[in-house]
C-alpha positions as CSV (number, residue, x, y, z in Angstrom):
1,M,-20.9,29.6,-13.3
2,K,-21.6,27.6,-16.1
3,E,-24.9,24.6,-15.2
4,S,-23.1,22.2,-17.8
5,I,-20.0,20.9,-18.4
6,R,-18.5,20.1,-22.0
7,I,-16.5,17.1,-22.4
8,D,-14.4,16.2,-25.2
9,R,-13.3,12.3,-25.9
10,N,-10.1,10.7,-27.0
11,V,-8.3,14.8,-27.2
12,P,-4.6,14.1,-28.8
13,M,-1.4,15.0,-27.0
14,E,1.8,14.5,-29.4
15,M,4.9,13.5,-27.4
16,R,8.5,14.5,-27.8
17,D,9.2,11.3,-30.2
18,G,6.1,11.8,-32.0
19,T,3.7,9.1,-30.2
20,L,0.4,10.2,-29.6
21,L,-2.0,9.5,-26.3
22,R,-5.0,10.3,-25.8
23,A,-7.2,12.2,-23.0
24,D,-10.5,13.1,-21.9
25,V,-11.3,16.7,-20.5
26,Y,-14.2,17.6,-18.7
27,R,-14.3,21.9,-18.9
28,Q,-16.4,24.3,-18.3
29,D,-17.6,25.7,-21.6
30,D,-17.3,29.2,-21.1
31,N,-13.9,30.3,-22.9
32,Q,-12.0,31.1,-20.1
33,K,-9.1,29.9,-18.8
34,H,-9.2,27.5,-15.9
35,P,-6.4,25.6,-13.5
36,A,-6.5,22.0,-14.5
37,I,-6.0,18.9,-12.6
38,F,-4.6,16.3,-14.3
39,I,-4.5,12.3,-14.0
40,R,-2.6,9.7,-16.1
41,T,-3.9,6.2,-15.8
42,P,-2.9,2.4,-17.5
43,Y,-6.6,1.5,-16.1
44,N,-9.1,3.0,-19.2
45,K,-9.8,6.7,-18.3
46,L,-13.3,6.1,-18.9
47,L,-13.4,4.4,-16.0
48,E,-11.4,6.7,-14.3
49,N,-13.9,8.7,-11.5
50,G,-11.2,10.5,-9.3
51,H,-11.7,7.9,-6.5
52,F,-11.2,10.5,-3.6
53,L,-12.0,13.2,-5.9
54,N,-15.5,13.8,-7.8
55,L,-14.3,14.9,-10.7
56,I,-17.6,16.4,-11.7
57,E,-18.0,18.1,-8.8
58,A,-14.5,19.7,-9.5
59,A,-14.9,20.3,-12.9
60,F,-18.4,22.6,-11.8
61,A,-16.0,24.1,-8.9
62,G,-13.9,25.6,-12.4
63,Y,-11.0,23.4,-13.1
64,A,-10.5,21.2,-16.5
65,I,-9.9,17.6,-15.4
66,V,-8.0,15.7,-17.9
67,V,-7.9,12.1,-18.0
68,Q,-5.0,10.4,-20.1
69,D,-4.5,6.8,-21.4
70,I,-1.4,6.5,-20.8
71,R,1.6,5.0,-23.6
72,G,0.6,1.7,-25.1
73,R,-3.0,1.6,-23.3
74,F,-6.5,1.5,-24.3
75,A,-7.1,4.7,-26.8
76,S,-3.1,5.7,-26.8
77,D,-0.6,5.0,-28.9
78,G,2.8,2.9,-28.8
79,N,4.1,0.1,-26.1
80,W,3.6,-0.2,-22.8
81,Q,5.8,-2.3,-21.0
82,A,5.2,-3.5,-17.3
83,G,8.8,-3.8,-15.8
84,G,12.1,-2.3,-15.6
85,D,12.3,1.3,-14.8
86,M,9.2,3.5,-15.3
87,S,10.4,6.6,-15.0
88,A,12.7,6.4,-18.3
89,V,9.2,6.0,-20.3
90,E,6.8,7.9,-17.6
91,G,9.3,10.7,-16.8
92,P,9.5,12.4,-20.2
93,D,6.2,11.5,-21.4
94,G,4.7,13.0,-17.9
95,Y,6.2,16.0,-18.6
96,D,5.7,16.5,-21.9
97,S,1.8,15.8,-21.0
98,V,1.6,18.3,-18.4
99,E,3.1,21.0,-20.8
100,W,0.8,20.1,-23.5
101,V,-2.0,21.0,-21.0
102,A,-0.6,23.9,-19.4
103,S,-0.3,25.6,-23.2
104,Q,-4.1,24.8,-24.0
105,K,-6.7,27.8,-24.5
106,W,-8.4,27.0,-21.7
107,C,-6.1,26.3,-19.3
108,D,-4.4,28.9,-17.2
109,G,-0.9,27.0,-17.1
110,N,-1.7,26.0,-13.6
111,V,-1.8,22.0,-13.5
112,G,-1.6,19.6,-10.6
113,M,-1.5,16.2,-10.8
114,Q,-4.1,13.4,-8.9
115,G,-4.7,9.7,-8.7
116,L,-4.3,6.4,-6.9
117,S,-1.7,3.8,-7.1
118,Y,0.0,3.6,-10.1
119,A,-1.2,6.9,-11.4
120,A,-0.2,8.1,-7.9
121,N,3.2,6.6,-8.8
122,L,3.3,8.4,-12.6
123,Q,2.3,11.6,-10.3
124,W,6.1,11.2,-8.6
125,I,8.0,10.0,-11.4
126,T,6.6,13.2,-13.5
127,A,7.3,15.8,-10.6
128,A,11.0,14.1,-10.7
129,E,11.0,15.7,-14.3
130,N,10.1,19.1,-13.0
131,P,7.8,20.4,-15.7
132,P,7.6,24.0,-15.3
133,H,3.8,24.6,-15.2
134,L,3.2,21.7,-12.9
135,K,2.2,23.1,-9.5
136,A,0.8,20.4,-7.0
137,I,0.7,17.1,-7.0
138,A,-2.5,14.4,-4.7
139,S,-0.6,11.0,-4.3
140,G,-3.0,8.4,-3.0
141,L,-2.2,5.5,-1.9
142,C,1.5,5.0,-2.6
143,G,4.4,3.9,-0.8
144,M,7.9,5.5,-0.7
145,G,7.9,7.8,-4.3
146,G,7.0,5.1,-6.3
147,S,9.8,2.7,-4.9
148,G,7.4,-0.2,-3.6
149,D,8.3,-2.4,-0.7
150,A,11.1,-3.3,1.5
151,T,10.6,-6.9,2.2
152,G,11.6,-9.0,-0.4
153,V,8.1,-10.9,-0.2
154,M,5.9,-10.9,-3.3
155,A,2.6,-9.1,-2.6
156,L,1.3,-12.6,-4.7
157,A,-2.6,-12.2,-4.4
158,L,-2.4,-8.4,-5.5
159,W,0.1,-9.1,-8.3
160,S,-2.0,-12.2,-9.7
161,S,-5.0,-10.1,-9.6
162,W,-3.6,-7.0,-11.2
163,I,-1.5,-9.0,-14.3
164,A,-4.9,-10.5,-15.1
165,T,-6.8,-7.6,-15.0
166,M,-4.5,-5.3,-17.4
167,A,-3.6,-8.4,-19.7
168,V,-7.4,-7.6,-20.9
169,D,-6.3,-4.9,-23.2
170,V,-2.8,-7.1,-24.2
171,A,-5.6,-9.2,-25.5
172,D,-7.7,-6.8,-26.9
173,R,-4.3,-5.5,-28.7
174,L,-3.3,-8.6,-30.1
175,E,-6.5,-8.9,-32.3
176,K,-6.5,-5.5,-33.3
177,Q,-3.2,-6.6,-35.3
178,G,-5.3,-9.8,-36.7
179,K,-3.8,-12.4,-33.8
180,D,-5.3,-15.1,-32.1
181,A,-5.6,-14.1,-28.9
182,S,-8.4,-17.0,-28.2
183,R,-6.6,-19.4,-25.8
184,M,-5.0,-16.1,-23.7
185,R,-8.6,-14.8,-23.3
186,Q,-9.6,-17.9,-21.7
187,M,-6.7,-18.2,-19.5
188,I,-6.7,-14.6,-18.4
189,G,-10.7,-15.3,-18.0
190,R,-9.9,-17.9,-15.6
191,A,-6.9,-16.1,-13.5
192,L,-10.3,-13.4,-13.0
193,L,-12.5,-15.1,-12.0
194,N,-10.6,-17.6,-9.7
195,V,-7.4,-16.0,-8.7
196,E,-7.0,-18.9,-6.4
197,E,-5.8,-21.2,-9.3
198,V,-3.2,-19.0,-9.8
199,V,-1.7,-18.4,-6.3
200,N,-1.8,-21.8,-5.5
201,F,0.1,-23.5,-8.2
202,L,3.8,-24.3,-8.1
203,P,5.9,-23.6,-9.5
204,L,4.6,-20.1,-9.6
205,K,7.5,-19.4,-12.6
206,D,4.9,-21.7,-14.4
207,V,1.6,-20.7,-13.8
208,P,-0.1,-21.9,-16.9
209,H,-2.7,-18.6,-16.8
210,F,0.1,-16.0,-17.9
211,Q,2.2,-18.0,-20.4
212,F,1.4,-15.6,-23.3
213,D,3.6,-13.2,-25.5
214,G,3.2,-10.1,-23.3
215,V,1.9,-11.5,-20.2
216,R,4.5,-13.8,-19.4
217,E,7.0,-11.0,-19.4
218,M,4.7,-9.0,-16.7
219,W,4.4,-12.1,-14.7
220,N,8.1,-13.2,-14.9
221,Y,9.4,-9.5,-13.8
222,L,6.9,-9.8,-10.6
223,L,8.2,-12.5,-9.8
224,H,11.3,-10.4,-8.5
225,P,10.0,-8.2,-5.6
226,H,10.0,-4.2,-6.0
227,S,12.9,-3.8,-3.5
228,I,14.9,-5.8,-4.9
229,R,14.8,-5.5,-8.8
230,P,18.0,-4.3,-9.8
231,E,17.0,-0.8,-10.9
232,M,16.1,-0.3,-7.4
233,R,19.2,-0.5,-6.1
234,R,19.6,3.2,-6.5
235,Q,18.5,5.4,-3.9
236,S,14.7,4.5,-3.4
237,F,13.2,8.2,-4.6
238,D,15.0,11.5,-4.8
239,Y,13.4,13.4,-2.9
240,H,14.9,16.4,-3.3
241,K,14.1,16.8,-7.6
242,V,10.5,17.4,-6.3
243,M,9.7,21.3,-6.0
244,V,6.0,21.1,-5.2
245,P,3.6,20.4,-2.8
246,C,1.7,17.3,-1.9
247,L,-1.5,15.6,-0.4
248,N,-0.5,12.5,0.9
249,I,-3.6,10.3,0.8
250,S,-3.8,6.5,2.4
251,G,-6.2,3.9,4.5
252,W,-4.8,2.5,7.4
253,Y,-5.2,-0.9,6.0
254,D,-4.0,0.2,2.9
255,F,-0.4,-1.3,1.8
256,A,0.7,1.5,1.1
257,T,0.3,3.4,5.0
258,F,3.9,3.0,5.9
259,G,5.4,4.8,2.3
260,T,2.5,7.5,3.0
261,T,3.9,8.3,5.9
262,Q,7.6,8.4,4.4
263,N,6.8,10.1,1.7
264,F,5.4,13.0,3.6
265,I,8.8,12.9,6.0
266,G,10.9,13.3,2.9
267,M,9.5,15.5,1.5
268,Q,9.4,17.5,4.6
269,E,12.9,16.9,5.0
270,K,14.7,16.3,1.8
271,G,11.7,18.4,-0.8
272,G,13.5,20.5,-3.6
273,S,12.3,23.9,-2.2
274,Q,11.2,25.6,0.3
275,H,7.7,26.0,-1.1
276,A,7.3,21.7,-1.2
277,R,9.0,21.4,2.2
278,E,6.2,23.3,3.4
279,G,3.3,22.1,1.8
280,Q,3.1,18.5,2.7
281,Y,-0.1,17.4,4.1
282,I,-1.6,14.1,5.0
283,L,-5.2,12.4,4.7
284,M,-5.5,8.8,6.5
285,G,-8.8,7.2,6.6
286,P,-9.9,3.5,7.8
287,W,-9.7,2.2,4.2
288,I,-8.6,-0.6,2.0
289,H,-6.5,-0.2,-1.1
290,S,-9.2,-0.7,-3.9
291,R,-12.4,0.0,-1.9
292,Y,-12.4,3.3,-0.5
293,L,-15.1,5.6,1.1
294,T,-17.4,3.2,2.3
295,S,-18.2,3.1,6.0
296,Y,-17.2,-0.8,6.1
297,A,-13.5,-2.3,6.0
298,G,-13.5,-6.5,6.5
299,D,-15.9,-6.8,9.3
300,I,-16.3,-3.8,11.0
301,N,-18.4,-0.5,10.6
302,F,-16.3,2.7,11.2
303,G,-19.5,5.2,11.0
304,S,-20.9,7.6,8.3
305,S,-17.9,9.8,8.6
306,A,-15.5,7.0,7.5
307,G,-17.4,7.1,4.0
308,S,-18.7,9.5,1.0
309,P,-19.7,12.1,2.0
310,G,-18.8,11.7,5.5
311,A,-15.4,11.9,5.1
312,Q,-15.2,14.9,2.8
313,T,-12.1,13.9,0.4
314,T,-13.7,16.0,-2.5
315,E,-13.5,19.0,-0.5
316,H,-10.1,18.4,1.4
317,H,-8.9,17.9,-2.7
318,L,-10.5,21.3,-3.7
319,A,-9.3,22.9,-0.3
320,F,-5.5,21.7,-1.7
321,F,-5.9,22.2,-5.0
322,N,-7.5,26.0,-4.2
323,K,-4.3,26.7,-2.7
324,Y,-1.6,25.8,-4.4
325,L,-3.2,25.8,-8.0
326,R,-5.4,29.5,-7.4
327,G,-3.4,30.8,-4.7
328,M,-6.1,31.2,-2.3
329,D,-6.1,31.8,1.4
330,V,-6.8,28.4,2.6
331,K,-6.6,26.9,5.7
332,L,-5.8,23.1,5.5
333,P,-4.5,21.0,8.4
334,V,-1.4,19.4,7.9
335,I,-2.6,16.1,9.3
336,R,-6.2,14.6,8.8
337,Y,-6.1,11.0,10.0
338,F,-9.4,8.9,11.2
339,L,-9.2,7.6,15.1
340,M,-10.8,3.8,14.6
341,G,-12.4,2.6,17.9
342,K,-13.1,5.9,18.4
343,N,-14.7,6.8,14.9
344,R,-13.3,10.2,15.1
345,W,-11.3,12.4,12.1
346,Q,-9.0,14.1,14.2
347,E,-6.0,17.0,13.1
348,A,-2.5,16.9,14.2
349,D,0.4,19.2,12.5
350,T,3.3,17.2,12.9
351,W,4.0,12.9,12.3
352,P,4.5,11.4,14.5
353,L,2.4,13.0,16.8
354,P,4.2,15.2,19.5
355,Q,2.6,13.9,22.1
356,T,3.5,10.1,21.8
357,Q,4.7,8.3,24.5
358,W,6.6,5.1,23.1
359,Q,5.8,2.5,25.4
360,R,7.7,-1.5,25.0
361,F,6.1,-4.4,25.4
362,F,7.7,-7.3,25.9
363,L,6.6,-10.9,24.6
364,H,6.1,-13.5,27.7
365,S,5.2,-17.0,28.3
366,K,6.4,-21.0,29.6
367,G,6.8,-21.8,26.1
368,G,3.4,-22.6,25.3
369,A,2.2,-19.3,23.7
370,N,0.8,-21.5,20.7
371,T,-3.1,-20.9,20.1
372,S,-4.9,-17.9,21.5
373,D,-5.4,-20.9,24.7
374,G,-2.0,-21.1,25.2
375,D,0.2,-19.1,28.1
376,G,1.6,-15.9,26.3
377,L,1.5,-12.7,27.8
378,L,2.3,-8.7,26.3
379,T,3.2,-7.0,29.4
380,R,5.5,-3.9,30.2
381,N,7.6,-5.8,32.4
382,E,11.0,-7.1,30.9
383,P,11.7,-10.6,30.6
384,G,13.9,-12.9,32.5
385,A,14.6,-16.8,32.1
386,E,12.0,-18.0,30.1
387,S,11.7,-20.7,27.5
388,P,11.2,-20.3,24.3
389,D,8.2,-21.1,22.0
390,I,8.4,-23.1,19.4
391,F,6.4,-24.1,16.0
392,I,6.4,-25.8,13.1
393,Y,5.7,-23.5,9.5
394,N,5.3,-25.9,7.0
395,P,5.1,-24.4,3.2
396,H,2.4,-26.4,2.2
397,S,-0.3,-26.0,5.3
398,P,-0.1,-21.7,5.0
399,V,-1.7,-19.6,7.8
400,T,-4.3,-17.8,5.3
401,T,-4.3,-14.0,4.8
402,T,-7.4,-13.4,7.1
403,G,-8.0,-9.4,6.8
404,G,-4.8,-7.1,6.3
405,R,-3.5,-5.2,4.0
406,S,-3.9,-6.9,0.6
407,I,-6.1,-6.1,-1.7
408,P,-9.9,-8.0,-2.0
409,G,-10.2,-10.7,-4.4
410,G,-10.8,-14.7,-4.0
411,V,-10.2,-15.8,-1.1
412,V,-8.6,-12.5,0.4
413,V,-10.9,-10.4,2.4
414,S,-9.0,-7.0,3.7
415,G,-9.5,-4.6,6.2
416,P,-10.1,-5.5,10.0
417,V,-11.2,-9.6,10.1
418,N,-12.1,-11.7,13.1
419,R,-9.5,-14.1,13.0
420,F,-10.0,-16.3,16.0
421,H,-10.0,-19.1,14.2
422,L,-6.1,-18.7,12.8
423,E,-5.8,-18.5,16.7
424,K,-6.3,-22.2,17.3
425,R,-3.8,-23.2,14.8
426,H,-0.6,-24.5,16.9
427,D,1.6,-22.2,14.2
428,V,0.2,-19.3,15.5
429,L,1.9,-17.6,18.9
430,C,-0.2,-15.2,20.8
431,Y,1.0,-13.3,23.4
432,T,-1.8,-11.1,25.6
433,T,-2.3,-8.3,27.8
434,P,-4.7,-8.2,30.5
435,E,-7.4,-6.3,30.1
436,L,-7.3,-3.0,29.8
437,G,-7.9,-1.0,33.1
438,E,-8.3,2.3,30.2
439,E,-8.7,3.3,26.8
440,T,-5.6,3.1,25.7
441,E,-5.2,4.9,22.0
442,V,-2.2,4.0,19.2
443,T,-1.0,6.1,16.6
444,G,1.9,6.1,14.6
445,S,4.5,3.5,13.3
446,L,4.7,-0.1,14.5
447,V,7.8,-2.1,14.4
448,L,8.3,-5.2,16.6
449,H,12.0,-6.9,17.4
450,L,11.9,-10.3,17.0
451,F,14.7,-12.8,19.1
452,A,14.4,-16.0,16.4
453,A,15.8,-19.1,14.6
454,T,15.0,-21.8,11.8
455,S,16.2,-25.0,11.1
456,A,15.9,-24.0,7.3
457,K,18.4,-21.4,5.4
458,D,15.8,-19.0,4.7
459,T,12.6,-18.7,6.1
460,D,9.4,-15.8,6.4
461,F,8.5,-14.3,10.2
462,T,5.3,-12.3,10.4
463,A,3.5,-10.2,13.0
464,T,0.2,-9.2,13.7
465,L,-1.0,-6.6,16.2
466,I,-5.1,-7.5,17.6
467,D,-7.6,-5.9,19.2
468,V,-9.1,-8.7,21.2
469,Y,-12.7,-8.0,22.2
470,P,-14.2,-9.1,25.5
471,D,-15.9,-12.1,23.9
472,G,-13.1,-13.3,22.2
473,R,-13.4,-11.5,18.9
474,A,-9.8,-10.8,17.6
475,Y,-9.5,-8.2,14.9
476,N,-6.5,-7.4,12.9
477,V,-4.8,-3.8,13.2
478,A,-1.5,-3.6,11.7
479,D,0.7,-6.8,9.7
480,G,4.2,-7.1,9.0
481,I,6.6,-9.7,7.4
482,V,10.3,-10.0,7.1
483,R,12.0,-12.8,4.8
484,A,15.0,-13.9,7.1
485,R,17.8,-13.9,4.0
486,F,16.8,-9.6,4.2
487,R,17.5,-9.3,7.5
488,H,19.5,-7.2,7.1
489,S,19.0,-6.0,3.5
490,V,16.8,-6.1,0.5
491,F,19.8,-5.4,-1.7
492,E,22.3,-7.9,-0.3
493,P,20.3,-11.0,0.9
494,E,22.2,-13.4,3.3
495,M,21.2,-17.0,4.1
496,V,20.8,-17.8,8.1
497,T,22.6,-20.4,9.8
498,P,20.1,-22.9,11.1
499,G,19.8,-22.9,14.7
500,E,21.6,-19.8,15.0
501,V,19.3,-16.6,17.0
502,N,18.7,-13.9,15.0
503,E,17.2,-10.3,15.4
504,Y,14.5,-10.0,13.0
505,T,12.7,-6.2,12.9
506,I,9.3,-6.4,11.3
507,N,7.3,-3.2,10.4
508,L,3.7,-3.2,10.5
509,G,3.2,0.0,8.9
510,N,1.3,2.5,10.7
511,T,-2.4,2.6,12.4
512,S,-4.5,5.2,14.4
513,Q,-6.4,2.4,16.8
514,L,-7.9,3.3,20.2
515,F,-8.3,-0.2,21.8
516,R,-11.4,0.5,24.5
517,K,-11.5,-0.7,28.6
518,G,-12.0,-4.0,28.9
519,H,-10.5,-5.2,25.4
520,R,-6.8,-6.4,25.2
521,I,-3.5,-5.7,22.7
522,R,-2.1,-9.3,21.1
523,I,0.6,-9.9,19.0
524,D,0.0,-12.8,16.9
525,I,3.7,-14.6,15.5
526,S,3.7,-16.8,12.6
527,S,5.8,-17.5,9.3
528,S,3.1,-17.0,6.5
529,N,0.6,-15.1,5.5
530,F,-1.0,-16.8,2.2
531,P,-1.5,-15.5,-0.6
532,A,-1.2,-12.1,0.5
533,G,2.3,-12.6,0.1
534,D,3.9,-15.6,-1.5
535,R,5.4,-18.6,0.7
536,N,8.6,-18.9,1.8
537,M,9.2,-22.2,0.4
538,N,12.2,-22.7,3.5
539,T,15.0,-24.0,0.4
540,G,16.8,-20.6,-0.2
541,N,15.5,-20.5,-3.7
542,A,14.3,-17.6,-5.7
543,I,10.9,-17.1,-5.5
544,G,8.8,-19.2,-7.9
545,E,11.6,-22.0,-8.2
546,D,10.2,-24.2,-6.2
547,A,7.4,-27.0,-6.7
548,Q,7.9,-28.3,-3.2
549,G,8.8,-26.9,0.1
550,I,10.0,-28.2,3.2
551,P,9.1,-28.0,7.1
552,A,10.9,-25.7,9.2
553,M,11.3,-26.2,12.9
554,Q,10.8,-22.2,14.2
555,T,12.1,-21.0,17.5
556,I,11.2,-17.5,19.5
557,Y,12.9,-16.4,22.3
558,H,11.6,-14.0,24.6
559,Q,14.1,-13.6,27.5
560,Q,16.9,-11.6,28.9
561,G,19.7,-11.0,26.3
562,Y,16.8,-12.2,23.7
563,A,13.8,-10.0,24.7
564,S,11.3,-9.8,21.8
565,Y,9.4,-6.4,22.0
566,I,7.4,-4.0,20.6
567,D,7.3,-0.3,20.5
568,M,3.5,1.3,21.2
569,P,3.2,4.7,19.9
570,V,0.7,5.6,22.7
571,I,-1.3,8.8,22.7
572,P,-2.1,10.0,26.3
573,A,-5.3,10.7,26.9
574,K,-6.5,14.7,27.0
575,S,-7.4,15.9,30.6
576,A,-10.9,16.6,31.3
């Protein structure tokens, strides 16, 4: 094996329309043919490090690593447009790029793709085009094959930071064209350093930081959540178009955790070939979206095995690519996941786990579940005649994001964070079990069924699963939100009748958490998680339109006929 790596910068790839995209190639300079791992990124190929896959280690392992700036970004020619159907441009570009890589003298014709988030979306789009030489993809931190969320709520903090980041290259290109981008740079710089200015501005459609050509269009587009944009009215993703195996990677505190398991299940059931259906894998750690492979997430230290090199993510990727790009006889666990609380890696063959025991926990109170000092209970017993709980949601005093699955930045800290102080607010309802008499493992998907009424024509309801420590610390484990108008379908909004009781289904995604003996399990209910999500102004108007919201009286029911509950995927303890 060669002890040095050759790097070729800005290698041009010609697309079918003549546009040149440029890539950096890392490979052994040995005049041999190697399988290739290909990454397409909008974030500057010079900054790409593979994240879960150490690219230099992969090159030394005998892979050619190709990292490309996509069309209209950094070193590549053409125009980049955020918005509309990405597949219209990125599908053909992805296909042409894969086939270009396969045709090079240093490539043996076997190409895999790798990358996270946006780069993972690009993998699904490319795989759906079915380029002949694409053999496998490793999709990280990406939900639902690139189709995004399904709540109708805008991921406000995420998109505010994302646009500010992406706008830097937009300003660079304008200046190269001889245009004055000084004001744009000033405002984008303010957004990068103080995203609170953006998320707190009302109305959102008029945020001054993004009122520039090439940026305004992105902002206006993202004010419409991915799941309700016109191009998403088709099937969320056509898994049957994908013919290749996939390694699905995410974290329990990543917003794509549910979408990652959806990809896995969707491909197992609908993948376009038996080879693809049988070649699906999950790697799930205690990570957040933009800071992974560290022992810490939020306030919790998950131990050395959670971070690099303990998580062995590079080894896992190389085993996957060795199996599908080199045809090696590699034993790879179908599912490798991190059990938080126990802080150990586990393996399984199916998802949900075959030994799952679904246990239903019901919300209870005497009408005073407000705050953690209230009388809210969470038990296995069905409710009888119980008084509902009432709180006032004021969009001008929202419950602030404290931990969870948003991208960290500004006031937002992701991961498990002690939210004890939030549970002193009277617009937060707390339903708590008695102290656990034994360890309880919860691994799988979480869905809360909430019966509620509101005085508004539209509003939000939020739910958070909490691990309560014996000393009162309360760490978020999973969370979800539902927008009332989308309670039946994100494609067919329907306002609510004020005062009418409706059932709301709140998806809290997936988790794997060991609740220790002496701890308690809690469900928090409220109506905002700001700025992780945009605050519902309770007016029924579209996102971004309102400078002024109105308070709403929220009534939560837990009684016979309106029994609010959550189904918990409990994993029985192994007998000694």
